[in-house]
Backbone as ProteinMPNN parsed JSONL, in Angstrom:
{"seq_chain_A": "MKIELDRPRCEAHGLCEEAAPDLMHLDDHDDLVLDVTEVDGAALERARAAVRVCPVAALRLV", "coords_chain_A": {"N_chain_A": [[339.061, 22.533, 47.59], [340.152, 19.75, 45.489], [343.181, 18.362, 44.243], [343.542, 16.231, 41.425], [345.396, 13.588, 39.873], [346.301, 12.285, 36.764], [347.796, 9.674, 36.47], [348.694, 7.838, 34.491], [348.926, 9.466, 32.213], [350.659, 11.521, 32.835], [353.78, 12.808, 32.075], [355.954, 13.727, 33.371], [357.307, 16.296, 33.095], [357.667, 18.223, 34.755], [356.88, 20.9, 35.228], [354.568, 21.52, 36.713], [355.639, 21.14, 39.343], [357.513, 23.207, 39.429], [355.787, 25.38, 39.531], [354.295, 24.847, 41.85], [355.868, 23.889, 44.231], [355.482, 23.148, 46.848], [353.17, 21.641, 46.94], [353.541, 19.446, 45.371], [355.924, 17.004, 43.753], [358.547, 15.693, 41.812], [359.678, 12.37, 42.215], [362.54, 10.163, 42.778], [362.235, 8.594, 40.43], [361.218, 10.03, 38.567], [358.361, 10.045, 38.833], [355.418, 11.9, 39.443], [354.525, 13.072, 42.59], [351.706, 13.733, 44.691], [351.997, 15.966, 47.335], [349.992, 16.967, 48.891], [346.434, 16.889, 48.704], [344.074, 18.18, 49.227], [343.174, 21.512, 48.728], [343.374, 25.136, 49.448], [342.749, 28.702, 49.734], [345.833, 30.293, 49.534], [347.241, 28.245, 48.543], [345.508, 27.067, 46.72], [345.62, 28.806, 44.673], [348.132, 28.481, 43.779], [347.972, 25.683, 43.06], [346.141, 25.823, 40.895], [347.812, 27.086, 39.128], [349.584, 25.157, 38.712], [348.124, 23.127, 37.452], [347.444, 24.61, 35.129], [349.897, 24.882, 33.746], [350.645, 22.313, 32.891], [351.615, 20.416, 30.359], [350.353, 18.117, 29.287], [347.997, 17.957, 30.412], [347.58, 16.468, 32.743], [346.809, 16.925, 35.542], [344.099, 18.035, 37.531], [341.647, 20.015, 38.982], [339.019, 19.404, 41.236]], "CA_chain_A": [[339.172, 21.925, 46.298], [341.038, 18.528, 45.493], [343.903, 18.052, 43.138], [343.674, 14.978, 40.942], [346.356, 13.423, 39.031], [345.904, 11.131, 35.884], [349.206, 9.207, 36.493], [349.236, 7.316, 33.195], [348.888, 10.574, 31.297], [351.828, 12.422, 33.343], [355.098, 12.669, 31.321], [357.177, 14.185, 34.14], [357.847, 17.531, 32.622], [358.101, 19.076, 35.966], [356.438, 22.438, 35.261], [353.777, 21.749, 37.971], [356.457, 21.168, 40.448], [358.022, 24.519, 39.429], [354.531, 26.124, 39.876], [353.672, 24.46, 43.275], [356.736, 22.954, 44.637], [355.016, 22.815, 48.25], [352.162, 20.799, 46.74], [353.871, 18.226, 44.5], [357.347, 16.895, 43.428], [358.962, 14.498, 40.995], [360.4, 11.412, 42.933], [363.735, 9.751, 42.126], [361.975, 7.71, 39.291], [360.383, 10.96, 37.743], [357.02, 10.024, 39.117], [354.992, 12.9, 40.206], [353.796, 12.644, 43.96], [351.094, 14.775, 45.311], [352.245, 15.956, 48.805], [348.662, 17.36, 49.333], [345.487, 16.693, 47.807], [342.977, 19.179, 49.397], [343.904, 22.879, 48.766], [342.394, 26.278, 49.562], [343.647, 29.818, 49.995], [346.809, 30.644, 48.568], [347.626, 26.896, 47.845], [344.722, 26.831, 45.7], [346.095, 29.723, 43.443], [349.438, 27.55, 43.178], [347.367, 24.358, 42.368], [345.673, 26.243, 39.624], [348.913, 27.483, 38.173], [350.291, 23.769, 38.239], [347.132, 22.583, 36.549], [347.506, 25.33, 33.884], [351.133, 24.779, 33.085], [350.783, 20.913, 32.614], [351.418, 20.399, 28.83], [349.69, 17.137, 28.732], [346.588, 18.033, 31.181], [347.583, 15.317, 33.645], [346.194, 17.469, 36.531], [342.797, 18.785, 37.358], [341.005, 20.389, 40.215], [337.652, 19.17, 41.472]], "C_chain_A": [[340.186, 20.671, 46.349], [341.754, 18.593, 44.149], [343.875, 16.497, 42.751], [344.719, 14.772, 39.928], [346.006, 12.079, 38.033], [347.293, 10.648, 35.592], [349.495, 8.66, 35.144], [349.607, 8.634, 32.159], [350.218, 11.529, 31.696], [353.083, 12.036, 32.698], [356.175, 13.143, 32.096], [357.807, 15.266, 33.693], [358.353, 18.368, 33.7], [357.677, 20.571, 36.105], [355.403, 22.58, 36.351], [354.562, 21.718, 39.104], [357.03, 22.405, 40.607], [356.916, 25.484, 39.847], [354.07, 25.987, 41.41], [354.463, 23.625, 43.899], [356.394, 22.472, 46.318], [353.884, 21.824, 48.178], [352.429, 19.503, 46.063], [355.462, 18.389, 44.082], [357.554, 15.699, 42.657], [359.807, 13.629, 41.949], [361.822, 11.143, 42.161], [363.673, 8.924, 40.89], [361.121, 8.604, 38.35], [358.79, 10.641, 37.863], [356.435, 11.223, 39.789], [354.19, 12.347, 41.556], [353.242, 14.005, 44.346], [351.463, 14.838, 46.905], [350.962, 16.307, 49.52], [347.674, 17.135, 48.323], [344.18, 17.779, 47.885], [343.851, 20.489, 49.551], [342.804, 23.988, 48.842], [343.325, 27.384, 49.824], [344.707, 30.122, 48.868], [347.477, 29.221, 47.723], [346.784, 26.753, 46.616], [345.157, 27.625, 44.387], [347.487, 28.852, 42.829], [348.967, 26.329, 42.431], [346.816, 24.648, 40.981], [346.653, 26.524, 38.612], [349.452, 26.143, 37.911], [349.436, 23.097, 37.32], [347.211, 23.346, 35.119], [348.733, 25.048, 33.14], [351.387, 23.338, 32.509], [350.542, 20.713, 31.03], [350.711, 19.082, 28.412], [348.235, 16.853, 29.591], [346.491, 16.835, 32.057], [347.064, 15.654, 35.187], [344.918, 18.093, 36.428], [342.299, 19.063, 38.807], [339.562, 20.114, 40.273], [337.068, 19.637, 42.793]], "O_chain_A": [[341.008, 20.636, 47.265], [341.155, 18.822, 43.098], [344.132, 15.623, 43.579], [344.966, 15.684, 39.139], [345.528, 11.036, 38.478], [347.931, 11.093, 34.638], [350.553, 9.012, 34.622], [350.588, 8.605, 31.416], [350.728, 12.227, 30.819], [353.427, 10.859, 32.808], [357.314, 13.038, 31.639], [359.023, 15.261, 33.885], [359.325, 19.114, 33.578], [358.102, 21.31, 36.992], [355.314, 23.668, 36.921], [354.095, 22.388, 40.026], [357.138, 22.847, 41.751], [357.254, 26.426, 40.565], [353.561, 26.91, 42.047], [353.967, 22.545, 44.221], [357.006, 21.563, 46.88], [353.589, 21.184, 49.187], [351.643, 18.561, 46.161], [356.108, 19.437, 44.055], [356.808, 14.731, 42.808], [360.714, 14.237, 42.519], [362.173, 11.76, 41.156], [364.689, 8.55, 40.305], [360.411, 8.103, 37.478], [358.042, 11.014, 36.959], [357.033, 11.578, 40.805], [353.406, 11.398, 41.556], [353.859, 15.069, 44.379], [351.245, 13.874, 47.64], [350.837, 15.969, 50.697], [347.997, 17.175, 47.136], [343.479, 18.131, 46.936], [344.876, 20.607, 50.222], [341.648, 23.863, 48.439], [344.506, 27.173, 50.098], [344.507, 30.181, 47.654], [348.027, 29.197, 46.622], [347.285, 26.357, 45.564], [345.056, 27.157, 43.253], [347.741, 28.665, 41.639], [349.459, 25.981, 41.358], [346.981, 23.873, 40.038], [346.462, 26.283, 37.421], [349.821, 25.972, 36.749], [349.958, 22.481, 36.39], [347.05, 22.713, 34.076], [348.654, 24.968, 31.914], [352.296, 23.189, 31.692], [349.427, 20.837, 30.524], [350.475, 18.933, 27.213], [347.539, 15.844, 29.486], [345.429, 16.217, 32.132], [346.921, 14.725, 35.983], [344.586, 18.654, 35.384], [342.597, 18.291, 39.719], [338.859, 20.577, 39.375], [335.876, 19.452, 43.04]]}, "name": "protein", "num_of_chains": 1, "seq": "MKIELDRPRCEAHGLCEEAAPDLMHLDDHDDLVLDVTEVDGAALERARAAVRVCPVAALRLV"}
């Protein structure tokens, strides 16, 4: 599966980063950076958790 970010919607709360720090992080300007886009296995579960905790629904899995 693939993680997609709706960048204009992202408010940099950082909850996704806490759920999946190996997949995404906030940079020095509080912009979310996806370190990977394709996920499977255990990474897919962490990606699902990151999508679930985003309070503004800026992430989705396709």
